[in-house]
Residue, then its C-alpha position, 0 to 999 in steps of 0.5 A: m500500500t502506498m502512502l497516498d493509499q493509506y491517507l485515502k483509507d484514513l480519510k475514508l475517501g475513494k480511489k478516484e480521490r487519490y490525488s485530491g488536495v486533501v490527500v496530498a495535504s495529508y501527505l505533506a503534513h506527514h512530512g512536516a507541512n504546517f496547516y495552522c500557519k496563517n498567511k498575510s490575510g490571516r487564513t490557514p491552509l485548512d480554511l481552504i477546505e470546504k468539507e467540514n468533516l474533512k477539516k475535522t479529520l485532518n485536525m484529528l490526524f494532525p492536531p495543532t501544536q501550542c506555543v510552549f512559551c505563551e500556551d495561547e497561540v498555535a506554534t508556527e515557527t520551526f527551528f533549525p536544525c532540529k525542525h521543532l515547531s514550538l513557538c508562535k510568531k509573537c514569542c519567537p525571537p527576531k530572525d537574524t538577517 
């Protein structure tokens, strides 16, 4: 069974939806993509999914990580080289340019 087929099964989708955005998004999240990082308009990738049941399933499969400092916001900042996702934008130290 391929990785995409496993997501089809987890999301309870049919074979014809193998390359749907939701399946591909699940694959990307499995490899470190963040569904909870907001763009300049304040929207997240999950906001683009219209089917509420799929949003709920993705939230269960890939729950948001809370900021370890303030514990109020979703962690959106990744640290390197460890790639830990642990702080929100407001708690993250300024990046060197």
